C-alpha positions in Angstrom: 16.9 -4.5 -37.3 20.5 -5.9 -36.7 21.0 -9.2 -35.0 23.5 -11.9 -34.4 24.0 -15.4 -34.1 26.2 -17.7 -31.6 26.9 -21.7 -32.3 28.1 -20.7 -28.1 24.9 -22.9 -27.3 26.6 -25.7 -28.4 30.0 -26.9 -26.4 32.1 -30.1 -26.4 34.3 -31.8 -24.4 38.1 -31.2 -25.3 40.9 -32.5 -23.7 42.8 -30.8 -21.0 44.8 -27.9 -22.5 43.9 -28.0 -25.9 44.3 -25.5 -28.2 40.9 -24.8 -29.3 39.9 -21.7 -27.9 36.0 -22.7 -27.6 35.7 -20.4 -24.6 35.6 -17.4 -27.2 32.2 -18.0 -28.6 30.5 -17.7 -24.9 32.4 -14.7 -23.8 31.9 -13.0 -26.9 28.2 -13.7 -27.1 28.4 -12.3 -23.2 29.7 -9.6 -23.9 27.2 -8.3 -26.3 24.3 -8.8 -24.8 21.9 -5.9 -24.5 23.8 -4.5 -27.7 21.5 -6.2 -30.0 19.6 -9.3 -30.3 21.8 -12.7 -30.3 20.4 -15.6 -31.4 21.2 -19.5 -31.7 22.2 -20.3 -34.9 20.3 -22.9 -36.7 22.1 -26.0 -37.9 22.9 -26.0 -41.6 21.5 -28.9 -43.8 23.9 -31.7 -45.1 22.0 -31.0 -48.1 23.5 -27.6 -48.4 26.4 -28.7 -47.4 26.4 -31.2 -50.1 26.9 -28.4 -52.6 30.3 -27.6 -51.8 31.8 -30.4 -49.8 32.4 -34.2 -51.3 29.2 -36.7 -49.8 31.5 -39.3 -48.6 33.5 -36.5 -46.7 30.2 -35.2 -45.1 29.3 -38.9 -44.1 32.7 -39.8 -42.5 32.4 -36.7 -40.3 28.4 -37.7 -40.1 29.2 -41.1 -38.6 31.7 -40.6 -37.0 33.7 -42.7 -39.3 36.5 -40.3 -40.6 40.2 -41.9 -39.9 42.9 -41.0 -37.3 44.5 -39.3 -39.8 41.1 -36.9 -40.8 41.0 -36.4 -37.0 44.3 -35.3 -36.6 44.2 -32.3 -39.6 41.0 -31.4 -37.9 42.5 -30.6 -35.2 39.7 -31.5 -33.0 38.5 -34.3 -31.5 35.5 -35.9 -33.2 31.9 -36.1 -31.3 28.3 -35.4 -32.3 28.6 -32.3 -30.8 31.4 -30.8 -33.0 30.0 -31.6 -35.6 26.9 -29.9 -34.8 28.7 -26.8 -33.6 30.2 -26.6 -37.0 26.7 -27.0 -38.6 25.7 -24.1 -36.3 28.3 -22.1 -36.9 28.2 -22.4 -40.5 24.5 -21.6 -40.5 24.6 -18.8 -38.5 26.4 -17.4 -42.1 23.7 -18.5 -43.9 21.4 -16.5 -41.8 24.0 -13.6 -41.7 24.0 -13.5 -45.6 19.9 -12.9 -45.7 20.5 -10.4 -43.0 23.0 -8.6 -45.3 21.3 -8.8 -47.9 18.3 -7.3 -46.0 19.8 -4.9 -43.6 23.2 -4.2 -45.2 24.8 -6.2 -42.5 24.6 -9.8 -41.0 26.4 -10.8 -38.2 28.0 -14.5 -37.2 29.7 -14.6 -34.2 31.4 -17.8 -35.3 32.2 -18.8 -38.9 35.0 -17.8 -41.2 36.4 -21.6 -41.5 38.3 -20.7 -44.1 40.5 -24.3 -44.4 38.0 -26.6 -45.2 38.5 -28.4 -48.5 35.6 -30.2 -50.5 37.1 -33.7 -49.3 39.1 -32.6 -46.2 39.3 -30.7 -42.8 41.9 -28.8 -42.0 42.7 -26.1 -38.9 39.5 -26.8 -36.9 37.4 -26.2 -40.3 35.2 -28.7 -41.7 32.6 -27.0 -43.8 33.8 -23.8 -45.0 30.8 -21.7 -44.5 32.0 -18.8 -47.1 31.9 -21.4 -50.0 28.5 -22.6 -49.4 27.0 -19.0 -49.1 28.7 -17.6 -51.7 27.5 -20.9 -53.9 23.9 -20.4 -52.7 24.3 -16.8 -53.6 25.2 -17.0 -57.0 23.0 -19.9 -57.7 19.6 -18.2 -56.8 20.6 -15.0 -58.0 20.9 -13.3 -54.5 24.7 -11.6 -55.9 26.1 -11.8 -58.8 29.5 -10.6 -57.8 30.9 -11.7 -54.4 33.9 -10.4 -53.0 35.6 -12.7 -50.2 37.7 -10.2 -48.0 39.7 -13.1 -45.4 41.5 -10.6 -43.0 42.4 -13.1 -40.6 46.2 -14.5 -40.0 46.6 -17.8 -41.4 45.4 -17.5 -45.6 42.4 -18.8 -46.6 43.4 -21.7 -48.5 40.2 -24.0 -48.7 38.0 -21.1 -49.8 40.6 -20.1 -52.6 40.9 -23.5 -54.0 36.4 -24.3 -53.6 36.3 -20.9 -55.4 38.6 -20.6 -57.9 36.8 -21.5 -61.1 34.0 -18.5 -60.4 34.4 -16.1 -62.5 32.3 -13.7 -60.8 34.2 -14.5 -57.3 37.2 -12.3 -55.8 38.8 -14.1 -53.4 41.2 -11.6 -51.2 44.1 -12.5 -48.7 45.9 -10.6 -46.6 47.9 -13.0 -44.6 50.7 -14.0 -42.8 53.3 -15.0 -45.3 55.3 -17.2 -43.5 52.5 -18.3 -41.4 50.3 -21.6 -41.6 48.9 -22.9 -44.0 52.7 -23.6 -45.4 51.5 -25.1 -48.5 49.2 -22.1 -49.8 46.5 -22.0 -52.9 46.1 -19.6 -55.3 43.7 -16.7 -53.9 42.4 -14.1 -56.6 45.0 -11.6 -54.9 47.1 -12.9 -52.2 48.7 -10.5 -50.0 51.8 -11.7 -47.6 52.9 -9.6 -45.4 56.0 -10.6 -43.0 56.2 -11.6 -39.1 55.6 -8.8 -36.6 53.6 -6.2 -38.8 52.4 -3.9 -37.4 49.3 -0.7 -37.2 50.4 1.5 -39.7 52.3 -1.1 -42.1 48.5 -3.2 -42.0 46.5 -0.3 -42.4 48.3 1.5 -45.5 47.7 -2.0 -46.9 44.5 -1.7 -46.8 44.6 1.6 -47.7 46.6 1.0 -51.2 46.1 -2.7 -52.4 42.9 -4.1 -50.5 41.0 -0.7 -51.1 42.3 -0.2 -55.6 41.2 -4.7 -55.4 37.5 -3.8 -54.1 37.1 -0.3 -56.3 38.5 -2.5 -59.3 35.7 -5.9 -58.9 33.3 -3.9 -57.5 31.4 -6.7 -55.7 27.5 -6.4 -54.7 28.2 -8.5 -51.7 30.7 -8.8 -49.4 31.9 -11.9 -46.7 34.1 -10.5 -44.2 36.3 -13.1 -42.2 37.4 -10.7 -38.9 39.8 -12.9 -37.7 41.7 -11.3 -34.6 44.3 -13.7 -34.9 46.7 -10.8 -36.2 46.8 -9.3 -33.0 49.9 -9.3 -30.6 50.4 -11.7 -28.4 48.3 -14.3 -30.5 49.6 -18.1 -30.5 49.2 -18.7 -34.0 49.7 -15.2 -34.7 53.2 -13.9 -35.9 51.5 -10.0 -36.1 52.1 -7.3 -34.0 48.4 -4.9 -34.0 47.4 -3.4 -31.2 43.7 -3.8 -30.0 43.4 0.3 -31.2 44.9 -1.4 -34.8 42.5 -4.0 -35.4 39.6 -1.3 -34.1 41.1 0.5 -36.7 40.6 -2.1 -39.8 37.5 -3.4 -38.8 36.4 0.6 -39.1 38.3 0.8 -42.4 36.3 -2.4 -43.9 33.0 -1.2 -42.1 33.3 2.8 -43.3 34.0 0.9 -46.7 30.9 -1.2 -47.4 28.3 1.1 -45.4 29.8 4.1 -47.5 29.1 1.7 -51.0 25.7 0.1 -50.1 27.2 -3.4 -50.2 26.1 -5.9 -47.6 28.8 -7.0 -46.1 28.7 -10.1 -43.9 31.3 -10.5 -40.9 32.3 -13.7 -39.7 35.0 -14.2 -36.6 37.5 -16.3 -38.1 40.4 -17.5 -35.7 41.9 -15.6 -32.6 44.1 -17.3 -30.2 45.2 -15.0 -28.0 47.9 -16.5 -24.9 45.8 -13.4 -23.0 41.6 -14.9 -23.6 40.4 -12.1 -22.3 42.2 -10.6 -25.5 40.6 -12.8 -27.7 36.9 -12.1 -26.4 37.6 -8.0 -26.4 38.9 -7.6 -29.8 36.6 -9.8 -31.3 33.2 -8.1 -29.9 35.0 -5.1 -30.8 35.1 -5.7 -34.2 30.9 -6.1 -34.5 30.4 -2.6 -31.4 32.5 -0.9 -34.1 30.2 -1.8 -36.8 27.6 -0.9 -34.7 28.5 2.4 -33.5 29.6 3.1 -37.7 26.1 2.0 -38.8 
C-alpha cells in the first residue's frame, strides 16, 4: 500500500519574513489528506547520519555548538526543533526507500536536502538524506546500481560530492547554470540550463539527455528530487515552467520508472514561489500525478 511520510508535525520559530517555506510541508500534507495515508516521519538515527557525515560536524549541530558562520551558511537559526526536523526529513526518505523497494514507489513529503556536505551545511540542508540512504542501500545490498535524478532548479552539489567515489551510483542534476550554488561540484552528468527555461525546452531535455542517461546506466533504484522551484515566479528559481509543465515533468519521470519496473523514491526538495499556494499546489501535484499513473 502506498503511503507518504512528513516532518510537518515538527515546527520551529522563524524570524519575521524569513525566506524558508516552512508552510509548505503542512500545506502539502493537508492537501493530500484522504488521497493516501500520511505518517509522521521518524527521526533519522545519529549513527546512520554518521555513515556519511563527519562526527564532529554532527555533534556541533546536535548540541548547538556550531559557529555563527556555520549557522549563516545553513540559513536557519539553530534550535532543537530545527535539528529534529532535519532528522525527521531524512528519516522520511529512509522509510520511503524501504517502501519503494517493497511497492515500487516511496514518498517523502520533504527531503532532497542536496546541499549538505560531509562536514558543512548549506542552503537549508543539514543532513544529506539521499546520500545517507544510498550509502545504506549499497552497504546492505538493497540495490546495486543507484541513480539520483535531481530536478531541483539548484545543482545537488553536496550529493555530487558525497557520492563521487561510488562507481555504482550515477548522479544526474538538471539545474540553472547561473543559479546557486555558484561554485558547482561535478555530478556524473550535469545539465546546466539558461535562465527562463520553458516547458518545451525542459521536457525536451528529459526526452533526450535524461532518457539516454537512464537507459545507459540501467539503475535498479532511483531517488527523484522533485523540486518545484523550476516553476515560474519562484523567488530563487529563474526558470519559467508552468504548473502544467511541472506536472508533465513529474509524469515523464514516473512513467519511465513505473514502466521499467524500477523502484523510485520521491522527495520534495525546493520550492519558494512568491505565491505560497502555488508552491503547495505544485508539490502536492507531484504526488497526485504519481498516484494517477501508479
